[in-house]
ZADO-1210 file (C-alpha; in nm, 4 decimals, padded with zeros to 6 digits):
<atoms>
<atom x="-00.6297" y="00.1727" z="00.6040" code="MET" pos="1"/>
<atom x="-00.7794" y="-00.0691" z="00.8487" code="SER" pos="2"/>
<atom x="-00.4961" y="-00.1857" z="01.0937" code="GLY" pos="3"/>
<atom x="-00.2306" y="00.0328" z="00.9933" code="ALA" pos="4"/>
<atom x="-00.3184" y="00.3068" z="01.2512" code="ASP" pos="5"/>
<atom x="-00.4223" y="00.0525" z="01.5324" code="ASP" pos="6"/>
<atom x="-00.0841" y="00.0310" z="01.6795" code="GLY" pos="7"/>
<atom x="-00.0485" y="-00.0418" z="02.0547" code="ALA" pos="8"/>
<atom x="00.2009" y="00.1588" z="02.2429" code="ALA" pos="9"/>
<atom x="00.5906" y="00.0491" z="02.2828" code="MET" pos="10"/>
<atom x="00.7075" y="-00.2151" z="02.5241" code="THR" pos="11"/>
<atom x="00.6949" y="-00.0634" z="02.8981" code="GLY" pos="12"/>
<atom x="00.4517" y="00.2120" z="02.7813" code="GLY" pos="13"/>
<atom x="00.7274" y="00.4397" z="02.6357" code="ASP" pos="14"/>
<atom x="00.6165" y="00.6897" z="02.3590" code="GLU" pos="15"/>
<atom x="00.6850" y="00.5822" z="02.0141" code="ARG" pos="16"/>
<atom x="00.9622" y="00.7183" z="01.8425" code="VAL" pos="17"/>
<atom x="01.0064" y="00.8433" z="01.4800" code="TYR" pos="18"/>
<atom x="01.2971" y="00.9407" z="01.2581" code="HIS" pos="19"/>
<atom x="01.3189" y="01.2993" z="01.1389" code="VAL" pos="20"/>
<atom x="01.6076" y="01.4106" z="00.9298" code="ASP" pos="21"/>
<atom x="01.8341" y="01.1670" z="01.0642" code="GLY" pos="22"/>
<atom x="01.7515" y="01.1931" z="01.4223" code="GLU" pos="23"/>
<atom x="01.5225" y="00.9498" z="01.6307" code="LEU" pos="24"/>
<atom x="01.2558" y="01.1849" z="01.8185" code="VAL" pos="25"/>
<atom x="00.9661" y="01.1200" z="02.0145" code="PRO" pos="26"/>
<atom x="00.6580" y="01.0970" z="01.8215" code="ALA" pos="27"/>
<atom x="00.5162" y="01.3947" z="01.9923" code="ALA" pos="28"/>
<atom x="00.8000" y="01.6094" z="01.9065" code="GLU" pos="29"/>
<atom x="00.8320" y="01.4758" z="01.5117" code="ALA" pos="30"/>
<atom x="00.7499" y="01.7717" z="01.3388" code="THR" pos="31"/>
<atom x="00.8292" y="01.9572" z="00.9836" code="VAL" pos="32"/>
<atom x="00.8138" y="02.3005" z="00.8768" code="SER" pos="33"/>
<atom x="00.4953" y="02.4653" z="00.7394" code="VAL" pos="34"/>
<atom x="00.7084" y="02.5862" z="00.4651" code="GLU" pos="35"/>
<atom x="00.7993" y="02.2319" z="00.3697" code="ASP" pos="36"/>
<atom x="00.6681" y="02.1423" z="00.0442" code="ARG" pos="37"/>
<atom x="00.5523" y="01.8361" z="00.1405" code="GLY" pos="38"/>
<atom x="00.3002" y="02.0089" z="00.3556" code="PHE" pos="39"/>
<atom x="00.2368" y="02.2887" z="00.1147" code="ALA" pos="40"/>
<atom x="00.1980" y="02.1025" z="-00.1862" code="TYR" pos="41"/>
<atom x="00.2001" y="01.7480" z="-00.1204" code="GLY" pos="42"/>
<atom x="00.5521" y="01.7543" z="-00.3186" code="ASP" pos="43"/>
<atom x="00.6821" y="01.4459" z="-00.1798" code="ALA" pos="44"/>
<atom x="00.7527" y="01.0749" z="-00.2311" code="ALA" pos="45"/>
<atom x="00.6796" y="00.7866" z="00.0102" code="PHE" pos="46"/>
<atom x="00.6569" y="00.4203" z="00.0439" code="GLU" pos="47"/>
<atom x="00.4389" y="00.2415" z="00.2848" code="THR" pos="48"/>
<atom x="00.6059" y="-00.0848" z="00.3850" code="MET" pos="49"/>
<atom x="00.5462" y="-00.3719" z="00.6175" code="ARG" pos="50"/>
<atom x="00.8105" y="-00.5359" z="00.8577" code="ALA" pos="51"/>
<atom x="00.8186" y="-00.8995" z="00.9320" code="TYR" pos="52"/>
<atom x="01.0450" y="-01.0442" z="01.2176" code="GLY" pos="53"/>
<atom x="01.2202" y="-00.7091" z="01.1936" code="GLY" pos="54"/>
<atom x="01.3036" y="-00.6747" z="00.8341" code="GLU" pos="55"/>
<atom x="01.1076" y="-00.4857" z="00.5716" code="ILE" pos="56"/>
<atom x="00.9255" y="-00.7051" z="00.3011" code="PHE" pos="57"/>
<atom x="01.0956" y="-00.6714" z="-00.0413" code="ARG" pos="58"/>
<atom x="01.2903" y="-00.3582" z="00.0618" code="TRP" pos="59"/>
<atom x="01.4484" y="-00.3506" z="-00.2582" code="GLY" pos="60"/>
<atom x="01.1221" y="-00.3298" z="-00.4725" code="ALA" pos="61"/>
<atom x="01.0035" y="-00.0342" z="-00.2367" code="HIS" pos="62"/>
<atom x="01.3467" y="00.1258" z="-00.2804" code="ALA" pos="63"/>
<atom x="01.3109" y="00.1132" z="-00.6552" code="ASP" pos="64"/>
<atom x="00.9587" y="00.2326" z="-00.6736" code="ARG" pos="65"/>
<atom x="01.0525" y="00.5223" z="-00.4226" code="LEU" pos="66"/>
<atom x="01.3570" y="00.6171" z="-00.6702" code="ALA" pos="67"/>
<atom x="01.1048" y="00.6178" z="-00.9603" code="ASP" pos="68"/>
<atom x="00.8658" y="00.8450" z="-00.7831" code="THR" pos="69"/>
<atom x="01.1524" y="01.0755" z="-00.7056" code="CYS" pos="70"/>
<atom x="01.2562" y="01.0716" z="-01.0716" code="GLU" pos="71"/>
<atom x="00.9289" y="01.1587" z="-01.1796" code="THR" pos="72"/>
<atom x="00.9052" y="01.4381" z="-00.9364" code="LEU" pos="73"/>
<atom x="01.2533" y="01.5799" z="-01.0338" code="GLY" pos="74"/>
<atom x="01.3541" y="01.5313" z="-00.6754" code="LEU" pos="75"/>
<atom x="01.7087" y="01.4562" z="-00.6480" code="ASP" pos="76"/>
<atom x="01.7457" y="01.3992" z="-00.2763" code="HIS" pos="77"/>
<atom x="02.0971" y="01.2566" z="-00.2918" code="GLY" pos="78"/>
<atom x="02.0413" y="01.0047" z="-00.0061" code="ILE" pos="79"/>
<atom x="02.1759" y="00.6371" z="-00.0687" code="PRO" pos="80"/>
<atom x="01.9218" y="00.3606" z="-00.0502" code="ASP" pos="81"/>
<atom x="02.1426" y="00.2173" z="00.2214" code="ALA" pos="82"/>
<atom x="02.1001" y="00.5368" z="00.4171" code="GLU" pos="83"/>
<atom x="01.7220" y="00.5307" z="00.3815" code="LEU" pos="84"/>
<atom x="01.7312" y="00.1468" z="00.5118" code="LYS" pos="85"/>
<atom x="01.9377" y="00.2520" z="00.8038" code="ARG" pos="86"/>
<atom x="01.6898" y="00.4812" z="00.9090" code="ARG" pos="87"/>
<atom x="01.4147" y="00.2512" z="00.8783" code="VAL" pos="88"/>
<atom x="01.5954" y="-00.0154" z="01.0594" code="ASP" pos="89"/>
<atom x="01.7003" y="00.2290" z="01.3335" code="GLU" pos="90"/>
<atom x="01.3423" y="00.3408" z="01.3721" code="THR" pos="91"/>
<atom x="01.2459" y="-00.0628" z="01.3998" code="LEU" pos="92"/>
<atom x="01.4978" y="-00.0971" z="01.6557" code="ALA" pos="93"/>
<atom x="01.4516" y="00.1907" z="01.8653" code="ALA" pos="94"/>
<atom x="01.0634" y="00.1111" z="01.9273" code="ASN" pos="95"/>
<atom x="01.1437" y="-00.2556" z="01.9659" code="GLU" pos="96"/>
<atom x="00.9154" y="-00.3367" z="01.6823" code="PHE" pos="97"/>
<atom x="00.9742" y="-00.6742" z="01.4985" code="ALA" pos="98"/>
<atom x="00.6380" y="-00.6592" z="01.2981" code="ASP" pos="99"/>
<atom x="00.5265" y="-00.3243" z="01.2015" code="ALA" pos="100"/>
<atom x="00.3650" y="-00.0725" z="00.9511" code="TYR" pos="101"/>
<atom x="00.6572" y="00.1705" z="00.8217" code="VAL" pos="102"/>
<atom x="00.6024" y="00.4664" z="00.6283" code="LYS" pos="103"/>
<atom x="00.9130" y="00.6372" z="00.4394" code="LEU" pos="104"/>
<atom x="00.8822" y="00.9849" z="00.3057" code="SER" pos="105"/>
<atom x="01.1044" y="01.2332" z="00.1572" code="VAL" pos="106"/>
<atom x="00.9965" y="01.5731" z="00.0497" code="THR" pos="107"/>
<atom x="01.1598" y="01.8386" z="-00.1320" code="ARG" pos="108"/>
<atom x="01.2037" y="02.0158" z="00.1573" code="GLY" pos="109"/>
<atom x="01.1648" y="02.3954" z="00.2907" code="VAL" pos="110"/>
<atom x="01.1383" y="02.6244" z="-00.0237" code="GLN" pos="111"/>
<atom x="00.9206" y="02.9239" z="00.0795" code="PRO" pos="112"/>
<atom x="00.7641" y="03.1235" z="-00.1834" code="GLY" pos="113"/>
<atom x="00.6485" y="03.0021" z="-00.5161" code="THR" pos="114"/>
<atom x="00.4742" y="02.6800" z="-00.6731" code="LEU" pos="115"/>
<atom x="00.7881" y="02.6312" z="-00.8805" code="ASP" pos="116"/>
<atom x="01.0419" y="02.3989" z="-00.7136" code="PRO" pos="117"/>
<atom x="01.4101" y="02.5255" z="-00.7066" code="ARG" pos="118"/>
<atom x="01.6634" y="02.2992" z="-00.8242" code="PRO" pos="119"/>
<atom x="01.8662" y="02.2690" z="-00.4941" code="GLU" pos="120"/>
<atom x="01.7374" y="02.0520" z="-00.2572" code="VAL" pos="121"/>
<atom x="01.7573" y="02.0089" z="00.1015" code="ASP" pos="122"/>
<atom x="01.5087" y="01.7303" z="00.1597" code="PRO" pos="123"/>
<atom x="01.3206" y="01.6206" z="00.4693" code="THR" pos="124"/>
<atom x="01.3057" y="01.2614" z="00.5249" code="VAL" pos="125"/>
<atom x="01.0733" y="01.1075" z="00.7800" code="VAL" pos="126"/>
<atom x="01.0219" y="00.7366" z="00.9178" code="VAL" pos="127"/>
<atom x="00.7309" y="00.6334" z="01.1433" code="ILE" pos="128"/>
<atom x="00.6248" y="00.2963" z="01.2625" code="ALA" pos="129"/>
<atom x="00.3549" y="00.1333" z="01.4314" code="LYS" pos="130"/>
<atom x="00.3021" y="-00.2356" z="01.5602" code="PRO" pos="131"/>
<atom x="00.1227" y="-00.4886" z="01.3830" code="LEU" pos="132"/>
<atom x="00.0612" y="-00.8582" z="01.4565" code="PRO" pos="133"/>
<atom x="00.3104" y="-01.1264" z="01.3556" code="ARG" pos="134"/>
<atom x="00.2762" y="-01.2311" z="00.9675" code="GLY" pos="135"/>
<atom x="00.3321" y="-01.5606" z="00.8092" code="GLY" pos="136"/>
<atom x="00.1757" y="-01.8916" z="00.8802" code="VAL" pos="137"/>
<atom x="-00.1197" y="-01.9166" z="01.1204" code="GLY" pos="138"/>
<atom x="-00.1121" y="-01.5159" z="01.1410" code="SER" pos="139"/>
<atom x="-00.4108" y="-01.3091" z="01.2131" code="ASP" pos="140"/>
<atom x="-00.5025" y="-01.0618" z="00.9232" code="PRO" pos="141"/>
<atom x="-00.4651" y="-00.7071" z="00.9915" code="VAL" pos="142"/>
<atom x="-00.7905" y="-00.6006" z="00.8100" code="HIS" pos="143"/>
<atom x="-01.1361" y="-00.6495" z="00.9496" code="ASP" pos="144"/>
<atom x="-01.2337" y="-00.9489" z="00.7441" code="GLY" pos="145"/>
<atom x="-01.3628" y="-00.9555" z="00.3913" code="PRO" pos="146"/>
<atom x="-01.4371" y="-00.6055" z="00.2393" code="ALA" pos="147"/>
<atom x="-01.7229" y="-00.4616" z="00.0636" code="THR" pos="148"/>
<atom x="-01.6364" y="-00.2645" z="-00.2519" code="LEU" pos="149"/>
<atom x="-01.8197" y="00.0420" z="-00.3942" code="GLN" pos="150"/>
<atom x="-01.7848" y="00.1933" z="-00.7105" code="THR" pos="151"/>
<atom x="-01.7249" y="00.5626" z="-00.6894" code="THR" pos="152"/>
<atom x="-01.8110" y="00.8532" z="-00.9158" code="LYS" pos="153"/>
<atom x="-01.4403" y="00.9806" z="-00.8322" code="THR" pos="154"/>
<atom x="-01.2073" y="00.8335" z="-01.0886" code="ARG" pos="155"/>
<atom x="-00.8298" y="00.7584" z="-01.1339" code="LYS" pos="156"/>
<atom x="-00.6825" y="01.0553" z="-01.3512" code="PRO" pos="157"/>
<atom x="-00.5026" y="00.9760" z="-01.6504" code="THR" pos="158"/>
<atom x="-00.1509" y="00.9148" z="-01.6153" code="SER" pos="159"/>
<atom x="-00.0678" y="01.2192" z="-01.8281" code="ARG" pos="160"/>
<atom x="-00.2331" y="01.4328" z="-01.5600" code="ALA" pos="161"/>
<atom x="-00.1098" y="01.2527" z="-01.2761" code="LEU" pos="162"/>
<atom x="00.1500" y="00.9732" z="-01.2969" code="PRO" pos="163"/>
<atom x="-00.0054" y="00.6818" z="-01.1524" code="ALA" pos="164"/>
<atom x="00.3079" y="00.5158" z="-01.0706" code="ALA" pos="165"/>
<atom x="00.4312" y="00.7961" z="-00.8596" code="ALA" pos="166"/>
<atom x="00.3500" y="00.7275" z="-00.4829" code="LYS" pos="167"/>
<atom x="00.3220" y="01.0947" z="-00.3606" code="THR" pos="168"/>
<atom x="00.1490" y="01.2811" z="-00.0756" code="HIS" pos="169"/>
<atom x="-00.0864" y="01.4277" z="-00.3152" code="ASN" pos="170"/>
<atom x="-00.3614" y="01.1668" z="-00.2169" code="TYR" pos="171"/>
<atom x="-00.6643" y="01.3933" z="-00.2871" code="LEU" pos="172"/>
<atom x="-00.7902" y="01.1531" z="-00.5345" code="ASN" pos="173"/>
<atom x="-00.8084" y="00.8811" z="-00.3022" code="GLY" pos="174"/>
<atom x="-00.9447" y="01.0862" z="-00.0352" code="ILE" pos="175"/>
<atom x="-01.2421" y="01.1857" z="-00.2293" code="LEU" pos="176"/>
<atom x="-01.3196" y="00.8359" z="-00.3385" code="ALA" pos="177"/>
<atom x="-01.3402" y="00.7426" z="00.0189" code="ARG" pos="178"/>
<atom x="-01.5507" y="01.0110" z="00.1226" code="LEU" pos="179"/>
<atom x="-01.8138" y="00.8532" z="-00.0969" code="GLU" pos="180"/>
<atom x="-01.7979" y="00.5685" z="00.0948" code="LEU" pos="181"/>
<atom x="-01.9697" y="00.7194" z="00.4212" code="ARG" pos="182"/>
<atom x="-02.2916" y="00.6806" z="00.2366" code="VAL" pos="183"/>
<atom x="-02.2840" y="00.2932" z="00.2143" code="THR" pos="184"/>
<atom x="-02.0181" y="00.2148" z="00.4758" code="GLY" pos="185"/>
<atom x="-01.8267" y="00.0158" z="00.2251" code="ALA" pos="186"/>
<atom x="-01.4687" y="-00.0484" z="00.3341" code="ASP" pos="187"/>
<atom x="-01.2728" y="00.0299" z="-00.0224" code="GLU" pos="188"/>
<atom x="-01.3551" y="00.2486" z="-00.3161" code="ALA" pos="189"/>
<atom x="-01.3502" y="00.0721" z="-00.6495" code="LEU" pos="190"/>
<atom x="-01.2127" y="00.3289" z="-00.9165" code="MET" pos="191"/>
<atom x="-01.2472" y="00.3474" z="-01.2589" code="LEU" pos="192"/>
<atom x="-01.0236" y="00.5177" z="-01.5092" code="ASP" pos="193"/>
<atom x="-01.1229" y="00.7988" z="-01.7231" code="PRO" pos="194"/>
<atom x="-01.2745" y="00.5435" z="-01.9819" code="ASP" pos="195"/>
<atom x="-01.4796" y="00.3789" z="-01.7126" code="GLY" pos="196"/>
<atom x="-01.2714" y="00.0558" z="-01.6854" code="ASN" pos="197"/>
<atom x="-01.1594" y="-00.0713" z="-01.3684" code="VAL" pos="198"/>
<atom x="-00.8468" y="00.0730" z="-01.2336" code="ALA" pos="199"/>
<atom x="-00.7928" y="-00.0178" z="-00.8550" code="GLU" pos="200"/>
<atom x="-00.9015" y="00.0946" z="-00.4904" code="GLY" pos="201"/>
<atom x="-00.8223" y="00.4054" z="-00.3091" code="ALA" pos="202"/>
<atom x="-00.5212" y="00.2415" z="-00.1379" code="THR" pos="203"/>
<atom x="-00.5388" y="-00.1174" z="-00.2772" code="ALA" pos="204"/>
<atom x="-00.4897" y="-00.3128" z="-00.6227" code="ASN" pos="205"/>
<atom x="-00.7575" y="-00.5481" z="-00.7332" code="LEU" pos="206"/>
<atom x="-00.7682" y="-00.9002" z="-00.8722" code="PHE" pos="207"/>
<atom x="-01.0695" y="-01.1133" z="-00.9635" code="PHE" pos="208"/>
<atom x="-01.0937" y="-01.4579" z="-01.0837" code="ALA" pos="209"/>
<atom x="-01.3791" y="-01.6029" z="-01.3221" code="ASP" pos="210"/>
<atom x="-01.2852" y="-01.9564" z="-01.3264" code="GLY" pos="211"/>
<atom x="-01.0353" y="-01.9248" z="-01.6170" code="ALA" pos="212"/>
<atom x="-00.7852" y="-01.7096" z="-01.4983" code="ALA" pos="213"/>
<atom x="-00.6770" y="-01.4569" z="-01.2160" code="LEU" pos="214"/>
<atom x="-00.7034" y="-01.1278" z="-01.3572" code="ARG" pos="215"/>
<atom x="-00.5789" y="-00.7784" z="-01.2574" code="THR" pos="216"/>
<atom x="-00.5914" y="-00.4306" z="-01.4316" code="PRO" pos="217"/>
<atom x="-00.3031" y="-00.3623" z="-01.6514" code="SER" pos="218"/>
<atom x="-00.0436" y="-00.1126" z="-01.5521" code="LEU" pos="219"/>
<atom x="-00.0847" y="00.0357" z="-01.9038" code="ASP" pos="220"/>
<atom x="-00.3906" y="00.2140" z="-01.7238" code="GLY" pos="221"/>
<atom x="-00.3530" y="00.4523" z="-01.4013" code="PRO" pos="222"/>
<atom x="-00.2554" y="00.1655" z="-01.1774" code="ILE" pos="223"/>
<atom x="-00.0213" y="00.1812" z="-00.8813" code="LEU" pos="224"/>
<atom x="00.2850" y="-00.0923" z="-00.9555" code="PRO" pos="225"/>
<atom x="00.1946" y="-00.2387" z="-00.5982" code="GLY" pos="226"/>
<atom x="00.4857" y="-00.4470" z="-00.4393" code="VAL" pos="227"/>
<atom x="00.2323" y="-00.6891" z="-00.2841" code="THR" pos="228"/>
<atom x="00.0573" y="-00.7022" z="-00.6330" code="ARG" pos="229"/>
<atom x="00.3804" y="-00.8145" z="-00.8097" code="ALA" pos="230"/>
<atom x="00.4312" y="-01.0671" z="-00.5420" code="THR" pos="231"/>
<atom x="00.0741" y="-01.2276" z="-00.5873" code="VAL" pos="232"/>
<atom x="00.1095" y="-01.2191" z="-00.9547" code="ILE" pos="233"/>
<atom x="00.4739" y="-01.4214" z="-00.8916" code="ASP" pos="234"/>
<atom x="00.2953" y="-01.6704" z="-00.6597" code="VAL" pos="235"/>
<atom x="00.0361" y="-01.7474" z="-00.8882" code="ALA" pos="236"/>
<atom x="00.2345" y="-01.8013" z="-01.1683" code="GLU" pos="237"/>
<atom x="00.4887" y="-02.0190" z="-00.9758" code="SER" pos="238"/>
<atom x="00.1933" y="-02.2398" z="-00.9047" code="GLU" pos="239"/>
<atom x="00.0842" y="-02.2675" z="-01.2773" code="GLY" pos="240"/>
<atom x="-00.2279" y="-02.0383" z="-01.2318" code="ILE" pos="241"/>
<atom x="-00.2833" y="-01.8097" z="-01.5438" code="PRO" pos="242"/>
<atom x="-00.2536" y="-01.4594" z="-01.4686" code="VAL" pos="243"/>
<atom x="-00.4215" y="-01.2098" z="-01.7194" code="GLU" pos="244"/>
<atom x="-00.3275" y="-00.8326" z="-01.6868" code="GLU" pos="245"/>
<atom x="-00.6031" y="-00.6221" z="-01.8850" code="GLY" pos="246"/>
<atom x="-00.8574" y="-00.3904" z="-01.9451" code="THR" pos="247"/>
<atom x="-01.1892" y="-00.4759" z="-01.7549" code="TYR" pos="248"/>
<atom x="-01.5581" y="-00.3312" z="-01.7400" code="ALA" pos="249"/>
<atom x="-01.7012" y="-00.3047" z="-01.4001" code="PRO" pos="250"/>
<atom x="-01.9377" y="-00.5723" z="-01.4708" code="ASP" pos="251"/>
<atom x="-01.6622" y="-00.8510" z="-01.4883" code="ALA" pos="252"/>
<atom x="-01.5958" y="-00.7679" z="-01.1261" code="VAL" pos="253"/>
<atom x="-01.9531" y="-00.7618" z="-01.0134" code="ARG" pos="254"/>
<atom x="-01.9743" y="-01.1044" z="-01.1964" code="GLU" pos="255"/>
<atom x="-01.6549" y="-01.2541" z="-01.0667" code="ALA" pos="256"/>
<atom x="-01.6436" y="-01.5721" z="-00.8934" code="ASP" pos="257"/>
<atom x="-01.3640" y="-01.4363" z="-00.6400" code="GLU" pos="258"/>
<atom x="-01.2465" y="-01.0907" z="-00.5871" code="VAL" pos="259"/>
<atom x="-00.9724" y="-00.9730" z="-00.3780" code="PHE" pos="260"/>
<atom x="-00.7609" y="-00.6675" z="-00.2906" code="LEU" pos="261"/>
<atom x="-00.4003" y="-00.6405" z="-00.1978" code="THR" pos="262"/>
<atom x="-00.1445" y="-00.4015" z="-00.0460" code="ASN" pos="263"/>
<atom x="00.1511" y="-00.3853" z="00.2099" code="SER" pos="264"/>
<atom x="-00.0705" y="-00.3960" z="00.5150" code="THR" pos="265"/>
<atom x="-00.3634" y="-00.5870" z="00.4114" code="TRP" pos="266"/>
<atom x="-00.1731" y="-00.8467" z="00.2153" code="GLU" pos="267"/>
<atom x="-00.4480" y="-01.0623" z="00.0296" code="VAL" pos="268"/>
<atom x="-00.7899" y="-00.9347" z="00.1808" code="ARG" pos="269"/>
<atom x="-01.1226" y="-01.1275" z="00.0116" code="PRO" pos="270"/>
<atom x="-01.3995" y="-00.9130" z="-00.1019" code="VAL" pos="271"/>
<atom x="-01.7657" y="-01.0179" z="00.0124" code="ALA" pos="272"/>
<atom x="-01.9816" y="-00.7610" z="-00.2038" code="THR" pos="273"/>
<atom x="-01.9091" y="-00.5402" z="-00.5149" code="VAL" pos="274"/>
<atom x="-02.1789" y="-00.2431" z="-00.5275" code="ASP" pos="275"/>
<atom x="-02.3907" y="-00.4646" z="-00.3010" code="GLY" pos="276"/>
<atom x="-02.3653" y="-00.7804" z="-00.5009" code="ILE" pos="277"/>
<atom x="-02.2660" y="-01.0883" z="-00.3193" code="ALA" pos="278"/>
<atom x="-01.9470" y="-01.2380" z="-00.5035" code="VAL" pos="279"/>
<atom x="-02.0407" y="-01.5702" z="-00.6353" code="ASP" pos="280"/>
<atom x="-02.3732" y="-01.4906" z="-00.4716" code="GLY" pos="281"/>
<atom x="-02.3030" y="-01.6715" z="-00.1466" code="ASP" pos="282"/>
<atom x="-02.3556" y="-01.3651" z="00.0685" code="GLY" pos="283"/>
<atom x="-02.1407" y="-01.4924" z="00.3096" code="GLU" pos="284"/>
<atom x="-01.8120" y="-01.3121" z="00.2615" code="GLY" pos="285"/>
<atom x="-01.5977" y="-01.6275" z="00.2618" code="VAL" pos="286"/>
<atom x="-01.2922" y="-01.6175" z="00.0741" code="ALA" pos="287"/>
<atom x="-01.2977" y="-01.8398" z="-00.2189" code="GLY" pos="288"/>
<atom x="-01.0744" y="-02.1294" z="-00.2934" code="PRO" pos="289"/>
<atom x="-00.8050" y="-01.9406" z="-00.5155" code="LEU" pos="290"/>
<atom x="-00.8174" y="-01.6508" z="-00.2446" code="THR" pos="291"/>
<atom x="-00.7789" y="-01.8704" z="-00.0031" code="THR" pos="292"/>
<atom x="-00.4734" y="-02.0757" z="-00.1925" code="LEU" pos="293"/>
<atom x="-00.2825" y="-01.7359" z="-00.2904" code="LEU" pos="294"/>
<atom x="-00.3191" y="-01.6048" z="00.0587" code="SER" pos="295"/>
<atom x="-00.1764" y="-01.9281" z="00.2263" code="ARG" pos="296"/>
<atom x="00.1173" y="-01.9275" z="-00.0303" code="LEU" pos="297"/>
<atom x="00.1873" y="-01.5540" z="00.0321" code="PHE" pos="298"/>
<atom x="00.1848" y="-01.6473" z="00.4210" code="ASP" pos="299"/>
<atom x="00.4542" y="-01.9365" z="00.3481" code="ARG" pos="300"/>
<atom x="00.6663" y="-01.7013" z="00.1379" code="ARG" pos="301"/>
<atom x="00.6629" y="-01.4610" z="00.4434" code="VAL" pos="302"/>
<atom x="00.7354" y="-01.7346" z="00.6832" code="GLU" pos="303"/>
<atom x="01.0011" y="-01.8736" z="00.5089" code="GLU" pos="304"/>
<atom x="01.1898" y="-01.5684" z="00.4574" code="ARG" pos="305"/>
<atom x="01.1320" y="-01.3739" z="00.7429" code="TYR" pos="306"/>
<atom x="01.0688" y="-01.6073" z="01.0059" code="TYR" pos="307"/>
<atom x="01.3137" y="-01.8789" z="00.8838" code="ASP" pos="308"/>
<atom x="01.0210" y="-02.1169" z="00.8677" code="GLY" pos="309"/>
<atom x="00.9388" y="-02.1571" z="01.2401" code="GLU" pos="310"/>
<atom x="00.5752" y="-02.2498" z="01.1589" code="ARG" pos="311"/>
<atom x="00.6139" y="-02.4618" z="00.8445" code="LEU" pos="312"/>
</atoms>
């Protein structure tokens, strides 16, 4: 993900510090067992989050989604949300990061032997953080400009095969989609569902506008319920912008007036081309008026909540 791994060193040149099983350790010493099920099978839940001004953006929504993923996995880790939040906050403080990318992972822990998980769980909990630029009003985007989208042969599996709402360490589907992009150099995959309808990106939710409404694939399909996705929908509805969640063919996106992607790190990222076709035919990769408005309103919410409106 562009920008997520481009963090600078800590203040004073010290090594980054991560949180592993309740302890802060230097990043170079942050390891898990080769018998950990998160490593062996991808048997783990995680959340990618963004910190603004030292606080996690919509922590409650991330904690709820993590709990839902763990419930889907049957992973009863027994750690209260408040304790997970404490470890996240401690990681940010130890690294002196006010604005950062944060990843919280909970695995089923070390269970050597068989594919079958044991009911008793001694979870492995890891928090990593990497610095990002300040967010909010007047901020520079983390991404490298408008994205280019490419429809991939790799599709999202049905949720009956791999629950889309569960955010797990098993990211093979997205990896295979991203590998296809090497041919054209596109920034993000446009993945379809098993029926050939638009689903989402490998690491982002999709929105598009056609002059009548802001549209996004429905969560009835194999779509991750993104926290930023939900925020953008709320922002749009609060401005009286009609939002439709539905089922769409790829041509609806290729012919759209505006297209953009959302995730915790990119926030709102405009799309310049879809399968080589310039969005709205301008070929300039300039964000359209609706995308620009929603991005600015998103920044304003961040500014008001996490920076006390310093730049308003």
